[in-house]
N, CA, C and O of each residue as an XYZ file, in Angstrom:
384
protein
N      99.292     71.340     91.118
C      98.674     72.643     90.552
C      99.835     73.782     89.807
O     100.982     73.854     90.248
N      99.428     74.527     88.791
C     101.020     75.214     88.484
C      99.845     77.118     88.680
O      98.619     77.055     88.776
N     100.250     77.861     88.687
C      99.914     79.200     87.806
C     101.054     79.610     86.618
O     102.276     79.507     86.510
N     100.345     79.945     86.092
C     101.251     80.005     84.205
C     100.595     81.742     83.734
O      99.610     82.172     83.133
N     101.697     82.274     84.356
C     101.420     83.840     83.406
C     102.206     84.233     82.159
O     103.415     84.441     82.250
N     101.734     84.313     81.311
C     102.754     84.670     79.955
C     102.399     85.865     79.460
O     102.207     86.104     78.268
N     102.307     86.629     80.364
C     102.371     88.702     80.034
C     104.216     88.657     78.813
O     105.364     88.226     78.918
N     103.445     89.337     77.899
C     104.738     89.798     77.696
C     105.691     91.489     77.939
O     106.713     92.036     77.522
N     104.555     91.763     78.875
C     105.011     92.604     80.014
C     104.599     92.758     80.611
O     103.368     92.753     80.598
N     105.772     93.189     82.255
C     104.860     92.803     83.548
C     105.518     93.554     83.958
O     106.653     93.083     84.029
N     105.459     94.831     84.407
C     106.245     96.065     85.083
C     106.614     94.744     87.010
O     107.790     94.533     87.306
N     105.738     94.273     87.709
C     105.885     93.980     88.950
C     104.748     93.136     88.472
O     105.202     92.711     87.410
N     103.590     92.648     88.598
C     102.796     91.696     88.881
C     102.221     90.910     89.860
O     102.691     89.839     90.245
N     101.282     91.390     90.239
C     101.002     90.526     91.826
C     100.456     88.792     91.659
O     100.411     87.912     92.518
N     100.195     88.765     90.628
C      99.450     87.243     90.593
C     100.294     86.192     90.661
O      99.878     85.045     90.831
N     101.976     86.591     90.492
C     102.160     85.315     90.921
C     102.709     85.542     92.401
O     103.223     84.516     92.847
N     102.724     86.392     93.083
C     103.008     86.493     94.254
C     101.869     86.007     94.843
O     102.278     85.095     95.561
N     100.722     86.081     94.956
C      99.950     85.895     95.093
C      99.221     84.000     94.911
O      98.302     83.552     95.597
N      99.935     83.281     93.875
C     100.108     82.120     93.548
C     101.147     81.632     94.380
O     100.797     80.588     94.930
N     102.383     82.021     94.701
C     103.262     82.055     95.457
C     102.769     81.314     97.347
O     102.898     80.208     97.871
N     102.147     82.776     97.851
C     101.438     83.192     98.496
C     100.428     81.846     99.434
O     100.287     81.761    100.654
N      99.886     80.977     98.408
C      99.045     79.381     98.302
C      99.868     78.955     97.595
O      99.485     78.830     96.432
N     101.047     78.616     97.826
C     101.964     77.455     97.201
C     101.966     77.408     96.567
O     102.891     76.596     96.531
N     101.590     77.629     95.010
C     101.255     77.494     93.704
C     102.898     77.634     92.646
O     102.746     78.660     91.983
N     103.395     77.408     92.522
C     104.311     77.522     91.242
C     104.237     78.048     90.131
O     103.375     77.904     89.264
N     104.874     78.483     90.138
C     104.564     79.821     88.673
C     105.481     79.379     87.333
O     106.677     79.090     87.319
N     104.277     79.431     85.909
C     105.380     78.907     84.723
C     104.690     80.298     84.771
O     103.568     80.702     85.075
N     106.380     81.108     84.139
C     106.152     82.662     83.510
C     107.354     83.168     82.328
O     108.568     82.994     82.224
N     106.070     84.046     81.332
C     107.702     84.748     80.615
C     108.456     85.247     81.469
O     107.922     85.444     82.560
N     109.350     85.482     81.384
C     110.801     86.332     81.687
C     111.039     87.785     80.988
O     111.768     88.238     80.106
N     110.008     88.276     81.880
C     109.737     90.032     81.930
C     109.713     90.640     83.469
O     109.158     90.370     84.534
N     110.266     91.222     83.163
C     109.673     92.681     83.982
C     109.996     91.733     85.767
O     110.996     91.196     86.245
N     108.748     91.909     86.209
C     109.385     91.785     87.729
C     108.932     90.102     88.016
O     109.219     89.809     89.177
N     108.288     88.908     87.240
C     108.052     88.276     86.990
C     109.885     87.520     87.728
O     110.105     86.905     88.771
N     110.638     87.864     86.837
C     112.300     87.924     86.850
C     112.530     87.516     88.309
O     112.920     86.501     88.887
N     112.042     88.980     88.721
C     112.298     89.173     90.067
C     111.765     88.039     90.914
O     112.586     87.241     91.366
N     110.625     87.898     91.148
C     110.022     87.000     91.548
C     110.235     85.333     91.973
O     110.158     84.732     93.045
N     110.603     84.834     90.290
C     110.204     83.617     90.642
C     111.421     83.013     90.077
O     111.746     83.224     88.909
N     112.011     82.367     90.767
C     113.459     81.511     90.698
C     113.385     80.247     90.081
O     112.903     79.250     90.619
N     113.885     80.295     88.902
C     113.798     79.294     88.253
C     113.759     77.838     89.004
O     114.894     77.768     89.476
N     113.138     76.760     89.333
C     113.840     75.623     89.837
C     113.460     75.962     91.367
O     113.696     75.161     92.271
N     112.804     77.313     91.599
C     112.697     77.204     93.312
C     111.107     77.393     93.274
O     110.568     76.314     93.520
N     110.663     77.888     93.162
C     109.499     78.370     93.442
C     108.565     78.572     91.678
O     107.439     79.069     91.658
N     109.251     78.113     90.392
C     108.387     78.057     90.006
C     109.562     77.770     87.938
O     110.630     77.179     87.777
N     108.701     78.470     86.899
C     109.731     77.888     85.807
C     109.463     78.992     84.637
O     108.325     79.359     84.346
N     110.657     79.488     83.992
C     110.601     80.107     82.765
C     110.767     80.025     82.016
O     111.713     79.437     81.492
N     109.469     80.878     81.320
C     109.725     80.539     79.606
C     110.537     81.403     78.491
O     110.352     81.294     77.278
N     111.513     82.321     79.142
C     112.479     83.152     78.231
C     110.792     84.285     77.579
O     109.568     84.359     77.690
N     111.882     84.867     76.975
C     110.797     86.133     76.821
C     109.899     86.095     75.904
O     110.141     85.275     75.019
N     109.306     86.463     75.835
C     107.764     86.376     74.724
C     108.012     87.550     73.409
O     108.689     88.465     73.878
N     107.695     87.804     71.977
C     107.821     88.581     71.355
C     107.010     89.420     72.162
O     106.300     88.870     73.005
N     106.989     90.664     72.052
C     106.052     91.722     72.161
C     105.144     92.392     71.346
O     104.436     93.320     71.737
N     105.154     91.915     70.167
C     104.847     92.392     69.323
C     103.014     91.646     69.189
O     102.679     90.900     68.269
N     102.191     92.036     70.193
C     100.482     91.675     70.698
C      99.323     91.378     69.571
O      98.281     90.762     69.791
N      99.741     91.968     68.274
C      99.097     91.800     66.967
C      99.574     90.344     66.427
O      98.545     89.815     66.007
N     100.759     89.384     66.232
C     100.569     88.388     65.869
C     101.197     87.544     67.478
O     101.788     88.108     68.398
N     100.921     86.461     67.407
C     101.336     84.971     67.873
C     102.297     85.001     67.615
O     101.957     85.500     66.543
N     103.918     84.920     67.481
C     105.174     84.199     67.277
C     105.349     82.187     67.067
O     105.758     81.673     68.108
N     105.204     81.623     66.425
C     105.006     79.600     66.502
C     106.257     79.489     67.317
O     106.357     78.324     67.703
N     107.564     80.464     67.866
C     108.424     80.493     69.091
C     107.703     80.898     70.443
O     107.972     79.998     71.238
N     107.063     81.663     70.941
C     106.661     81.923     71.813
C     105.432     80.929     71.768
O     105.040     80.909     72.935
N     104.817     80.295     71.201
C     104.069     78.344     71.486
C     105.234     77.776     71.376
O     104.991     76.694     71.912
N     106.088     77.743     71.131
C     106.802     76.534     71.078
C     107.456     76.456     73.118
O     107.294     75.669     74.050
N     108.081     77.576     72.940
C     108.459     78.319     74.659
C     107.664     77.291     75.789
O     107.939     76.292     76.453
N     106.159     78.469     75.495
C     105.561     77.659     76.196
C     104.903     76.174     76.548
O     104.896     75.442     77.538
N     104.579     76.144     75.759
C     104.641     74.434     75.305
C     105.731     73.299     75.961
O     105.540     72.192     76.465
N     107.005     74.122     75.707
C     108.052     73.478     76.277
C     108.225     73.756     78.117
O     108.782     72.843     78.727
N     107.714     75.080     78.994
C     107.844     75.204     79.281
C     106.627     74.436     80.590
O     106.866     74.258     81.785
N     105.180     74.071     79.734
C     104.966     73.627     80.588
C     104.931     72.334     80.800
O     104.350     71.794     81.741
N     105.737     71.627     79.676
C     105.635     70.358     80.076
C     106.457     69.435     80.509
O     106.472     68.218     80.699
N     107.444     70.764     80.660
C     108.600     70.802     81.562
C     107.870     70.391     83.595
O     107.994     69.431     84.356
N     107.181     71.707     83.678
C     106.523     71.834     84.542
C     105.749     70.316     85.218
O     105.958     69.673     86.247
N     104.448     70.098     83.670
C     103.868     69.489     84.349
C     104.554     68.180     85.273
O     104.050     67.650     86.263
N     105.989     67.816     84.549
C     106.768     66.551     84.669
C     106.784     66.812     86.259
O     106.326     65.818     86.821
N     107.061     67.553     86.933
C     107.349     68.183     88.127
C     106.307     67.853     89.324
O     106.543     67.510     90.483
N     105.139     68.059     88.694
C     103.372     67.790     89.508
C     103.477     66.430     90.377
O     103.872     65.410     89.812
N     103.169     66.408     91.587
C     103.070     65.188     92.140
C     104.342     64.619     92.607
O     104.442     63.516     93.144
N     105.596     65.676     92.305
C     106.971     64.329     93.474
C     107.487     64.861     94.455
O     107.053     65.950     94.829
N     108.468     64.282     95.080
C     108.874     65.770     95.845
C     109.354     66.861     95.544
O     109.227     67.936     96.132
N     109.988     66.586     94.506
C     110.189     68.624     94.248
C     109.220     68.993     93.740
O     109.721     69.777     92.933
N     107.968     69.055     93.538
C     107.063     70.024     93.294
C     106.378     70.331     94.737
O     105.489     71.168     94.891
N     106.804     69.705     95.538
C     106.687     69.760     97.521
C     107.243     70.388     98.228
O     106.784     70.784     99.300
N     108.676     70.696     97.674
C     109.568     71.211     97.764
C     109.610     72.616     97.106
O     110.326     73.500     97.575
N     108.826     72.808     96.004
C     108.848     74.208     95.330
C     107.469     74.713     96.303
O     107.425     75.778     96.919
N     106.203     73.502     96.263
C     105.566     74.579     97.101
C     106.033     75.037     98.784
O     105.712     76.211     98.964
N     106.497     74.602     99.659
C     106.740     74.666    100.751
C     108.141     76.096     99.685
O     107.389     77.070     99.638
N     109.345     76.524     99.053
C     109.693     77.244     98.684
C     108.643     78.486     98.574
O     108.835     79.629     98.989
N     107.219     77.867     97.762
C     106.979     79.552     97.607
C     105.897     80.049     99.161
O     105.636     81.135     99.678
N     105.639     79.081     99.372
C     104.562     79.364    101.002
C     105.813     80.155    102.237
O     105.532     80.569    103.362
N     106.946     80.166    101.682
C     108.059     80.796    102.329
C     108.861     81.815    102.363
O     109.674     82.254    103.177
N     108.482     82.117    101.317
C     108.900     83.182    100.084
C     107.989     84.632    101.312
O     106.819     84.693    101.691
N     109.431     85.765    101.648
C     109.047     86.418    102.583
C     108.154     87.672    101.217
O     108.625     87.609    100.081
N     107.171     88.503    101.417
C     106.434     89.244    100.020
C     105.940     89.998    101.051
O     104.721     89.853    101.144
N     106.603     91.065    102.209
C     105.764     91.877    102.251
C     106.876     92.680    101.786
O     107.915     92.339    101.220
N     106.389     93.975    102.188
C     106.907     95.456    101.477
C     108.238     95.742    101.979
O     109.066     96.532    101.527
N     108.325     94.830    103.177
C     110.013     95.498    104.056
C     111.178     95.443    103.351
O     112.226     95.843    103.858
């Protein structure tokens, strides 16, 4: 299982934190709080920044999402995926 967050702008984000709490690695855009909370290859995958034009979906953005999802799907069911699940659940997500 994977959580996909394709936000173009995400100052903090809670959905990726909720996903990690339950052991779900995140495939996310590289923006705002997603960059701060998802560790590439450890708790999820970064797809890079997506365009900020909300009226148009750029072909390059579609390619970034597809490429990163393919990369993530290859890991599902492997020992590396199980390690990512454990890493997600081990994160301290408190406000301390």
